[in-house]
BASE-561276 format. One record per residue (C-alpha): residue number from 1; x, y, z. Coordinates in steps of 0.25 Angstrom, whole numbers, plus 2048, in hexadecimal, padded with zeros to 3 digits. Layout:
N
SITE   i  xx  yy  zz
SITE NUM   X   Y   Z
...
//
This chain:
645
SITE   i  xx  yy  zz
SITE   1 A6F 73F 319
SITE   2 A7A 73F 323
SITE   3 A7D 748 32D
SITE   4 A89 74B 337
SITE   5 A82 74B 345
SITE   6 A89 74A 351
SITE   7 A85 73F 35B
SITE   8 A7C 746 363
SITE   9 A74 74C 353
SITE  10 A76 73F 34F
SITE  11 A6C 73A 35C
SITE  12 A61 747 35A
SITE  13 A60 744 34B
SITE  14 A5B 735 34D
SITE  15 A54 737 359
SITE  16 A4D 743 350
SITE  17 A4D 738 344
SITE  18 A45 72D 350
SITE  19 A3A 737 351
SITE  20 A3C 73E 35E
SITE  21 A30 747 363
SITE  22 A38 74C 372
SITE  23 A46 74E 375
SITE  24 A4C 752 380
SITE  25 A5A 754 38B
SITE  26 A63 75B 393
SITE  27 A6F 75E 38C
SITE  28 A7B 756 390
SITE  29 A88 755 388
SITE  30 A8B 74B 37F
SITE  31 A79 749 37D
SITE  32 A76 75A 37A
SITE  33 A7A 759 36B
SITE  34 A6D 74F 36B
SITE  35 A62 75A 36E
SITE  36 A67 766 369
SITE  37 A67 761 35B
SITE  38 A5B 75C 35D
SITE  39 A56 767 360
SITE  40 A5C 76C 352
SITE  41 A55 763 34A
SITE  42 A48 764 352
SITE  43 A3E 766 344
SITE  44 A31 767 350
SITE  45 A2E 75A 350
SITE  46 A34 759 35E
SITE  47 A36 75F 36D
SITE  48 A43 760 373
SITE  49 A48 765 380
SITE  50 A54 769 38A
SITE  51 A4F 763 396
SITE  52 A54 76A 3A3
SITE  53 A5A 75D 3A6
SITE  54 A5B 74E 3A1
SITE  55 A51 747 3AC
SITE  56 A46 752 3A5
SITE  57 A4C 74F 396
SITE  58 A47 741 398
SITE  59 A3C 742 39F
SITE  60 A34 74C 395
SITE  61 A3A 743 38A
SITE  62 A33 737 38F
SITE  63 A25 73F 393
SITE  64 A27 73F 382
SITE  65 A28 734 380
SITE  66 A1B 72F 388
SITE  67 A13 734 37D
SITE  68 A1B 72D 373
SITE  69 A26 738 36F
SITE  70 A33 735 36C
SITE  71 A3D 73C 376
SITE  72 A4B 73A 378
SITE  73 A52 740 383
SITE  74 A61 743 385
SITE  75 A6D 746 38E
SITE  76 A7B 741 391
SITE  77 A7E 737 39B
SITE  78 A7C 73C 3A8
SITE  79 A70 744 3A7
SITE  80 A68 736 3A4
SITE  81 A6E 736 3B4
SITE  82 A62 740 3B6
SITE  83 A58 73B 3AC
SITE  84 A59 72B 3B1
SITE  85 A4C 72D 3BA
SITE  86 A43 730 3B0
SITE  87 A4C 725 3A7
SITE  88 A4B 719 3B1
SITE  89 A3C 71C 3B3
SITE  90 A39 71E 3A4
SITE  91 A3C 70F 3A0
SITE  92 A31 70C 3AA
SITE  93 A26 715 3A3
SITE  94 A29 715 394
SITE  95 A28 71D 389
SITE  96 A21 71D 37F
SITE  97 A29 724 374
SITE  98 A36 722 370
SITE  99 A40 728 37B
SITE 100 A50 728 37A
SITE 101 A57 72F 386
SITE 102 A65 732 37E
SITE 103 A70 731 388
SITE 104 A7D 737 385
SITE 105 A89 72F 38A
SITE 106 A96 738 38E
SITE 107 AA1 72C 38E
SITE 108 AAF 732 393
SITE 109 AA8 73B 39A
SITE 110 AAA 747 391
SITE 111 A9D 750 396
SITE 112 A99 749 3A2
SITE 113 A98 746 3B1
SITE 114 A99 737 3B0
SITE 115 A9B 72C 3A5
SITE 116 A90 725 3A5
SITE 117 A88 71A 39C
SITE 118 A7B 71A 398
SITE 119 A79 70E 393
SITE 120 A7A 70A 3A3
SITE 121 A6E 713 3A3
SITE 122 A67 70A 39A
SITE 123 A6A 6FD 3A2
SITE 124 A66 705 3B0
SITE 125 A59 70A 3A9
SITE 126 A56 6FE 39F
SITE 127 A56 705 393
SITE 128 A5A 704 385
SITE 129 A68 70D 381
SITE 130 A6B 710 373
SITE 131 A7A 712 373
SITE 132 A7E 716 363
SITE 133 A8C 714 35E
SITE 134 A8B 723 356
SITE 135 A86 72D 352
SITE 136 A80 726 345
SITE 137 A7A 71B 34E
SITE 138 A75 724 357
SITE 139 A6B 72C 34E
SITE 140 A66 720 348
SITE 141 A64 719 356
SITE 142 A5E 723 35E
SITE 143 A53 720 355
SITE 144 A56 710 35A
SITE 145 A52 716 368
SITE 146 A47 71C 366
SITE 147 A41 711 35F
SITE 148 A44 709 36A
SITE 149 A3E 711 376
SITE 150 A31 713 36D
SITE 151 A2F 702 36B
SITE 152 A34 6FE 37A
SITE 153 A2E 70B 380
SITE 154 A38 711 38A
SITE 155 A43 71A 387
SITE 156 A52 716 384
SITE 157 A5F 71C 387
SITE 158 A68 721 37B
SITE 159 A76 723 37E
SITE 160 A80 729 374
SITE 161 A8E 72D 37C
SITE 162 A96 739 379
SITE 163 A9F 735 36D
SITE 164 A91 732 365
SITE 165 A8A 73D 36A
SITE 166 A95 746 364
SITE 167 A9A 73F 35C
SITE 168 A97 742 34C
SITE 169 A92 738 340
SITE 170 A8D 739 332
SITE 171 A80 735 335
SITE 172 A72 732 32C
SITE 173 A66 738 32D
SITE 174 A5C 72F 32D
SITE 175 A4E 730 328
SITE 176 A43 731 336
SITE 177 A41 724 33E
SITE 178 A34 71E 338
SITE 179 A30 719 347
SITE 180 A2F 727 34A
SITE 181 A25 72B 352
SITE 182 A1E 737 34E
SITE 183 A12 736 356
SITE 184 A11 736 365
SITE 185 A08 72B 36B
SITE 186 A04 734 377
SITE 187 A05 734 385
SITE 188 9F8 731 389
SITE 189 9F7 727 37C
SITE 190 A04 720 382
SITE 191 9FF 720 391
SITE 192 9F1 719 38D
SITE 193 9F7 70F 382
SITE 194 A01 70B 38F
SITE 195 A10 704 38D
SITE 196 A1E 706 38E
SITE 197 A1F 700 381
SITE 198 A18 6F7 377
SITE 199 A16 6EC 37E
SITE 200 A19 6F2 38B
SITE 201 A10 6F2 398
SITE 202 A05 6FB 396
SITE 203 A03 705 3A3
SITE 204 9FB 711 3A2
SITE 205 A05 71E 3A4
SITE 206 A13 720 3A4
SITE 207 A15 71F 3B5
SITE 208 A1F 717 3BB
SITE 209 A1B 711 3C7
SITE 210 A21 708 3CD
SITE 211 A18 6FC 3CA
SITE 212 A1C 702 3BA
SITE 213 A2A 701 3BB
SITE 214 A2A 6F1 3C0
SITE 215 A22 6EE 3B4
SITE 216 A29 6F5 3AB
SITE 217 A37 6F0 3B0
SITE 218 A34 6E2 3AA
SITE 219 A2F 6E8 39E
SITE 220 A3D 6F0 39E
SITE 221 A46 6E4 39E
SITE 222 A3E 6DA 394
SITE 223 A42 6E7 38C
SITE 224 A4E 6E8 38E
SITE 225 A50 6D9 38B
SITE 226 A47 6D9 37F
SITE 227 A50 6E8 37A
SITE 228 A5E 6E1 37B
SITE 229 A59 6D6 372
SITE 230 A54 6E1 369
SITE 231 A60 6E9 368
SITE 232 A6A 6DE 366
SITE 233 A64 6DF 358
SITE 234 A65 6F0 356
SITE 235 A6E 6F3 34C
SITE 236 A75 6FB 355
SITE 237 A7B 6EE 35E
SITE 238 A83 6E8 356
SITE 239 A8C 6DE 353
SITE 240 A97 6DE 349
SITE 241 AA4 6D6 345
SITE 242 AAA 6C9 348
SITE 243 AB3 6C0 352
SITE 244 AB8 6BD 35E
SITE 245 ABA 6CB 363
SITE 246 AAF 6D4 368
SITE 247 AAE 6E4 36A
SITE 248 AA1 6E9 36F
SITE 249 A9E 6F8 370
SITE 250 A92 701 370
SITE 251 A8F 711 36D
SITE 252 A9D 719 36A
SITE 253 AA6 70F 36B
SITE 254 AA0 706 360
SITE 255 AA6 710 356
SITE 256 AB2 710 35E
SITE 257 AB4 702 35C
SITE 258 AB1 702 34D
SITE 259 ABB 70C 34A
SITE 260 AC6 704 353
SITE 261 AC0 6F8 34B
SITE 262 AC4 6FE 33E
SITE 263 ACB 6F3 334
SITE 264 AC6 6E7 331
SITE 265 AC3 6DB 338
SITE 266 AC6 6E6 345
SITE 267 ABB 6EC 342
SITE 268 AAD 6E4 33F
SITE 269 AA7 6EC 334
SITE 270 AB6 6E6 32B
SITE 271 AB9 6F6 32B
SITE 272 AC5 6F4 31D
SITE 273 AD3 6F3 324
SITE 274 ADF 6F6 31A
SITE 275 AE5 6EA 314
SITE 276 AEC 6E0 31C
SITE 277 AE9 6E8 329
SITE 278 AEA 6E1 335
SITE 279 ADB 6DD 33B
SITE 280 AD7 6DA 348
SITE 281 ACF 6CE 34D
SITE 282 AC0 6CE 348
SITE 283 AB6 6D3 351
SITE 284 AAA 6D5 356
SITE 285 AA2 6E2 35A
SITE 286 A95 6E5 362
SITE 287 A90 6F3 361
SITE 288 A84 6F4 36E
SITE 289 A7C 702 36A
SITE 290 A70 6FF 371
SITE 291 A6C 6FA 37E
SITE 292 A65 6EF 385
SITE 293 A73 6EA 383
SITE 294 A6F 6DE 375
SITE 295 A73 6D1 37D
SITE 296 A71 6CB 371
SITE 297 A79 6D1 367
SITE 298 A84 6D3 372
SITE 299 A84 6C3 375
SITE 300 A85 6C1 365
SITE 301 A90 6C9 364
SITE 302 A97 6C3 371
SITE 303 A95 6B5 367
SITE 304 AA2 6B0 366
SITE 305 AAB 6BA 36D
SITE 306 AB8 6B9 374
SITE 307 AB9 6C8 379
SITE 308 AB1 6D5 378
SITE 309 AB7 6E4 37C
SITE 310 AAC 6EC 380
SITE 311 AAB 6FE 37A
SITE 312 AA2 704 381
SITE 313 A9F 711 387
SITE 314 A9D 713 393
SITE 315 A9C 707 39C
SITE 316 A9E 6F7 39B
SITE 317 A8E 6F7 396
SITE 318 A90 6EE 38A
SITE 319 A9A 6E7 391
SITE 320 A94 6E2 39C
SITE 321 A87 6DE 392
SITE 322 A92 6D5 38B
SITE 323 A9A 6D0 39A
SITE 324 A8B 6CC 39C
SITE 325 A89 6C7 391
SITE 326 A93 6BB 390
SITE 327 A90 6B9 39F
SITE 328 A82 6B6 39E
SITE 329 A85 6AD 391
SITE 330 A93 6A8 395
SITE 331 A9B 6AD 389
SITE 332 AA9 6AC 38A
SITE 333 AAC 6BA 385
SITE 334 AB7 6C5 38C
SITE 335 AAE 6D3 38B
SITE 336 AB9 6DE 38C
SITE 337 AB8 6ED 38F
SITE 338 AB4 6F5 39C
SITE 339 AB6 6EC 3A5
SITE 340 ABF 6E5 3A0
SITE 341 AC9 6F1 39F
SITE 342 AC9 6F1 38E
SITE 343 AC2 6FD 38E
SITE 344 AC3 709 397
SITE 345 AB8 70C 3A2
SITE 346 AB6 71A 3A2
SITE 347 AB8 725 399
SITE 348 AB4 728 38A
SITE 349 AB8 71C 37F
SITE 350 AC2 720 370
SITE 351 AC2 71C 365
SITE 352 AD2 719 368
SITE 353 ACC 712 375
SITE 354 AC6 707 36E
SITE 355 ACE 707 362
SITE 356 ADA 704 36F
SITE 357 AD1 6FA 376
SITE 358 AC9 6F5 369
SITE 359 AD8 6F0 361
SITE 360 ADF 6EA 36F
SITE 361 AD1 6DF 370
SITE 362 AD4 6DB 363
SITE 363 AE3 6D9 363
SITE 364 AE6 6E3 359
SITE 365 AF4 6E8 35D
SITE 366 AF9 6F6 35A
SITE 367 B01 6F5 34D
SITE 368 AF6 6F2 348
SITE 369 AEE 6FE 34A
SITE 370 AF4 704 33F
SITE 371 AF4 6F8 334
SITE 372 AE3 6F8 338
SITE 373 AE2 707 335
SITE 374 AE3 70B 343
SITE 375 AED 717 345
SITE 376 AF2 71C 353
SITE 377 AED 72A 357
SITE 378 AF8 736 354
SITE 379 AFE 739 361
SITE 380 AF9 747 365
SITE 381 AFC 750 373
SITE 382 AF1 751 37C
SITE 383 AE8 75B 37D
SITE 384 AEA 763 387
SITE 385 AE0 761 395
SITE 386 AD6 76F 393
SITE 387 ACA 76A 39E
SITE 388 ABE 771 39C
SITE 389 ABA 780 39F
SITE 390 AAF 788 39F
SITE 391 AAE 793 397
SITE 392 AB3 7A0 394
SITE 393 AA9 7AB 39A
SITE 394 A9F 79E 39F
SITE 395 A98 7A4 3AA
SITE 396 A99 79A 3B3
SITE 397 AA7 79E 3B5
SITE 398 AA4 7AD 3BB
SITE 399 A9C 7A4 3C4
SITE 400 AA4 79A 3CA
SITE 401 AAE 7A6 3CB
SITE 402 AA5 7AF 3D2
SITE 403 AA1 7A3 3DC
SITE 404 AB1 79F 3DF
SITE 405 AB2 7AC 3E2
SITE 406 AA8 7AF 3EA
SITE 407 AAC 7A3 3F2
SITE 408 ABA 7A9 3F5
SITE 409 ABF 7AD 402
SITE 410 AB6 7BB 407
SITE 411 AC1 7BF 411
SITE 412 ACC 7BB 40A
SITE 413 ACA 7BC 3FB
SITE 414 AD3 7B2 3F7
SITE 415 AD0 7A5 3F0
SITE 416 ACC 79D 3FE
SITE 417 ABC 798 3F9
SITE 418 AB1 798 403
SITE 419 AB0 789 406
SITE 420 AA6 784 3F9
SITE 421 AA4 77A 3F2
SITE 422 A9F 77D 3E3
SITE 423 A97 772 3DC
SITE 424 A95 772 3CF
SITE 425 A8B 76B 3C2
SITE 426 A8A 766 3B7
SITE 427 A8E 772 3AB
SITE 428 A97 77A 3A7
SITE 429 A9A 77D 3B3
SITE 430 A9F 771 3B8
SITE 431 AAC 779 3B0
SITE 432 AAE 780 3BE
SITE 433 AB4 777 3C3
SITE 434 AC1 77B 3BD
SITE 435 ACB 783 3C0
SITE 436 ACC 78F 3C5
SITE 437 ABD 78E 3C7
SITE 438 ABE 782 3D0
SITE 439 AAE 783 3D2
SITE 440 AA8 775 3D1
SITE 441 AAA 76C 3DC
SITE 442 AA0 764 3D9
SITE 443 A99 75D 3CD
SITE 444 A90 752 3CB
SITE 445 A82 751 3C2
SITE 446 A7A 75C 3BE
SITE 447 A75 764 3C9
SITE 448 A7C 75D 3D2
SITE 449 A84 769 3D6
SITE 450 A79 76F 3DE
SITE 451 A75 764 3E5
SITE 452 A83 760 3EC
SITE 453 A84 76D 3F0
SITE 454 A7B 76A 3FA
SITE 455 A80 75D 3FD
SITE 456 A8D 765 3FF
SITE 457 A88 76D 409
SITE 458 A81 766 410
SITE 459 A8F 75E 412
SITE 460 A97 76C 414
SITE 461 A8E 775 41A
SITE 462 A9A 780 41B
SITE 463 A9D 780 40C
SITE 464 A99 788 402
SITE 465 A92 77F 3F6
SITE 466 A8F 784 3E9
SITE 467 A87 780 3DB
SITE 468 A8B 781 3CF
SITE 469 A7E 77E 3C4
SITE 470 A7E 784 3B7
SITE 471 A6F 788 3AF
SITE 472 A6C 77A 3A7
SITE 473 A6F 772 3B4
SITE 474 A68 77B 3BE
SITE 475 A5B 776 3B6
SITE 476 A61 76A 3B3
SITE 477 A60 763 3C2
SITE 478 A65 771 3CA
SITE 479 A59 776 3CF
SITE 480 A54 769 3D8
SITE 481 A61 76C 3DF
SITE 482 A5F 77A 3E3
SITE 483 A51 777 3E9
SITE 484 A57 769 3F0
SITE 485 A63 774 3F5
SITE 486 A57 77F 3F9
SITE 487 A4D 774 400
SITE 488 A58 76E 407
SITE 489 A60 77C 40C
SITE 490 A6C 779 405
SITE 491 A76 785 409
SITE 492 A7C 785 3F9
SITE 493 A7F 790 3ED
SITE 494 A7A 78C 3E0
SITE 495 A83 793 3D3
SITE 496 A7A 791 3C8
SITE 497 A81 794 3BB
SITE 498 A77 797 3B1
SITE 499 A7F 79B 3A3
SITE 500 A70 79A 39B
SITE 501 A72 78D 392
SITE 502 A79 77D 394
SITE 503 A85 782 391
SITE 504 A8D 775 396
SITE 505 A84 76D 38A
SITE 506 A86 777 37F
SITE 507 A7D 782 383
SITE 508 A6D 77B 385
SITE 509 A63 784 389
SITE 510 A5A 780 397
SITE 511 A52 786 39F
SITE 512 A54 793 3A1
SITE 513 A59 796 395
SITE 514 A4C 798 38B
SITE 515 A4E 78F 381
SITE 516 A49 780 37E
SITE 517 A4F 776 375
SITE 518 A44 779 36B
SITE 519 A49 786 36B
SITE 520 A3D 78D 370
SITE 521 A3D 798 37D
SITE 522 A3A 794 38A
SITE 523 A39 79B 397
SITE 524 A46 79B 39D
SITE 525 A46 795 3AB
SITE 526 A4B 79F 3B4
SITE 527 A56 795 3BD
SITE 528 A57 7A4 3C8
SITE 529 A46 7A0 3C9
SITE 530 A48 790 3CE
SITE 531 A54 794 3D6
SITE 532 A4D 79D 3DC
SITE 533 A3E 796 3DD
SITE 534 A45 789 3E5
SITE 535 A49 795 3F1
SITE 536 A58 795 3F3
SITE 537 A5B 79F 3FE
SITE 538 A64 7A8 3F1
SITE 539 A64 7AA 3E3
SITE 540 A6D 7B2 3DC
SITE 541 A72 7B5 3CB
SITE 542 A7C 7BC 3C6
SITE 543 A84 7BD 3BA
SITE 544 A91 7B2 3BD
SITE 545 A98 7BE 3B3
SITE 546 A95 7C9 3BD
SITE 547 AA0 7C3 3C7
SITE 548 AA0 7CD 3D1
SITE 549 A91 7CC 3D2
SITE 550 A94 7BE 3D2
SITE 551 A9D 7BC 3DC
SITE 552 A94 7C4 3E3
SITE 553 A88 7BB 3E1
SITE 554 A91 7B0 3E5
SITE 555 A95 7B6 3F5
SITE 556 A85 7BB 3F6
SITE 557 A82 7AB 3F7
SITE 558 A8E 7A6 400
SITE 559 A88 7A9 40F
SITE 560 A7A 7A5 40A
SITE 561 A73 799 410
SITE 562 A6A 790 407
SITE 563 A6A 78E 3F7
SITE 564 A71 79A 3F1
SITE 565 A6F 79A 3E1
SITE 566 A79 7A4 3D9
SITE 567 A74 7A5 3CA
SITE 568 A81 7A8 3C0
SITE 569 A7A 7AC 3B4
SITE 570 A83 7AF 3A6
SITE 571 A82 7A8 39A
SITE 572 A8A 79C 394
SITE 573 A93 7A3 38A
SITE 574 A8D 79A 380
SITE 575 A82 7A1 382
SITE 576 A86 7B1 384
SITE 577 A92 7B6 383
SITE 578 A9A 7C4 385
SITE 579 AA0 7CD 379
SITE 580 AAB 7D0 382
SITE 581 AB9 7CC 381
SITE 582 AC0 7CE 38D
SITE 583 ACE 7D1 38D
SITE 584 ADB 7D4 396
SITE 585 AE3 7E2 398
SITE 586 AF2 7DA 399
SITE 587 AF5 7E7 3A1
SITE 588 AEC 7E7 3AB
SITE 589 AEC 7D8 3AC
SITE 590 AF5 7D2 3BA
SITE 591 AF5 7C5 3B3
SITE 592 AEF 7BE 3C3
SITE 593 AE9 7B6 3BC
SITE 594 ADA 7B5 3C4
SITE 595 AD3 7B6 3B5
SITE 596 AD9 7A7 3B0
SITE 597 ADA 7A2 3C0
SITE 598 ACC 7A4 3C4
SITE 599 AC6 7A4 3BB
SITE 600 ACA 799 3B0
SITE 601 AC3 7A0 3A3
SITE 602 AC8 79A 398
SITE 603 ACA 7A6 391
SITE 604 AD2 7AB 39A
SITE 605 AE2 7A8 39B
SITE 606 AEE 7AD 3A1
SITE 607 AFC 7B0 397
SITE 608 B09 7B9 39A
SITE 609 B01 7BA 3A9
SITE 610 AF8 7C1 3A3
SITE 611 AE8 7BD 3A3
SITE 612 AE4 7BA 392
SITE 613 AD4 7BB 38E
SITE 614 AD2 7B2 380
SITE 615 AC9 7BA 37A
SITE 616 AC3 7AE 371
SITE 617 ABE 7A7 380
SITE 618 ABC 7B5 386
SITE 619 AAC 7B6 387
SITE 620 AA9 7C2 38F
SITE 621 AA6 7BC 39B
SITE 622 AAE 7C7 3A1
SITE 623 AB3 7C1 3AF
SITE 624 AC0 7C1 3AD
SITE 625 ABF 7CF 3AC
SITE 626 AB6 7D0 3B9
SITE 627 AC1 7C9 3C3
SITE 628 ACC 7D0 3BD
SITE 629 AD2 7D9 3C7
SITE 630 ADC 7E3 3BF
SITE 631 AD1 7E4 3B5
SITE 632 AD8 7DE 3A9
SITE 633 ACE 7D8 3A3
SITE 634 AC4 7E1 39A
SITE 635 ABC 7DE 38C
SITE 636 AC5 7E3 382
SITE 637 AD1 7E3 379
SITE 638 AE0 7DE 37E
SITE 639 AEB 7D8 37A
SITE 640 AEB 7CE 386
SITE 641 AE0 7C6 382
SITE 642 AE2 7BC 377
SITE 643 AD7 7C0 36A
SITE 644 ACD 7BA 363
SITE 645 AD0 7B2 359
//
């Protein structure tokens, strides 16, 4: 049976086939759909959870893996930064059940703070890494990852990239793996038998002492060397074709190379071309999909070559390994890639970029493209630049507006603000940096808005320091920042934006929503009670859509001292929206533009010097009506509103 699957769906179904007993993670694009697919297909045979952050997710999975259960952890590449502390140590104490840490890399980056290549982390942490080149390969490879982890008694990394995670392919659904672990070993049995892996050094428990780390370091190095030899025989690390020119690649870049090399002799698999077509010289192709780097396979590939073009995302990992091998073995092979400038060293690759690089490397001229079946894309107009914006009716916009209005000069009521700096965080509300709000001055990583504000205050104590953080991010890494501020008696104003969901990644539940990924009810963890228990000097909760009350709440904080917290509570429009539709009375509207100039709501525009509300976009939040000085915006019908389609 075949199914059309997204790559993340394929990974999830492959993990079920491999017999997982535990799954955890924290939502983050492009990894989110893995756990969501697992939840939809859970027949009760495994436990699954959204953890409050990646560190918790990895540590809970490690506990399950200590008992012999196969455990899966998911996150995006920046999430691995948060989980790196336990992962580094876990490689030394080991696991008994297979444990796979799926880290979805985001070349571009498309939806992340940074470009990171998790293959480097595998080298740094001395872990095996699997790098699938397609959804079909990911489906099968995840089982290989579990089996390897279980055999060597250590966690392994599984590194799909955005185009693998979100690409779709027809995947053959296979029977559950015969090596599936049906029963757990149990921690006590595991402890009594000792040993990180079969044949490994025994120890009475999984407690990481310095002496254990010292002993295990040599075992880890020996295991990596052995794996390099074994992975040279792994089918996903393959050599295709022959010739004097070589192309080395991995991950989705392999698919791009295969697409670029469609002609006979140009393609290692000798796809057919029209009769009489001009063909490229023969060449060799190396595909690397599993690490530690398979040196024997690479040396076999380099044999007889004159030049090699390396195409990979993100960093020159394969390229550096090939350069090292050529130097160590005195091979006269020229390695081209990112270091030589033949491949871009930042940003996401694409089929067109790869095709151009391959054709230049193979010596094909432009006039041969048609003969080889290539066709130049038709010229299309450039798409307009459309920066991301907060949704119409987003409560974060109302909260930003309230803070901005409260910081107007109270004497002149002009646009001259109190001297204030606004530290943001990771979430939808990062978009508050855009005009006309311009309410996010810094954004670094999860939870940093609160702590950065503390450092800013120490350097500039005469300035108001606001920090904005969402509800899910608060649970992820905001609580410690508030405790730190209280402990060190720091004058900051923390604005917690509680919209009752993890909105940016698709509306996943978190501790205050009262639901779990196992589809069970749970006690709602109160953000208000947590903040109160931290001992802040002042705490107010209010609805940001009640504009006047929200502004006054912010004003009441300005002349206070210590850690002041405003908890703005209003649901995301994906959770709940008002059925009312606001319209503009064109006779009352003066065209002052305040509703457009101050809010930036995508549902409100100006036409013929009058305000205009798109009925399809309006979610009935009413903020525009609250700020209109002429009572020109109300619920009801008016000819100057765009009708619903």
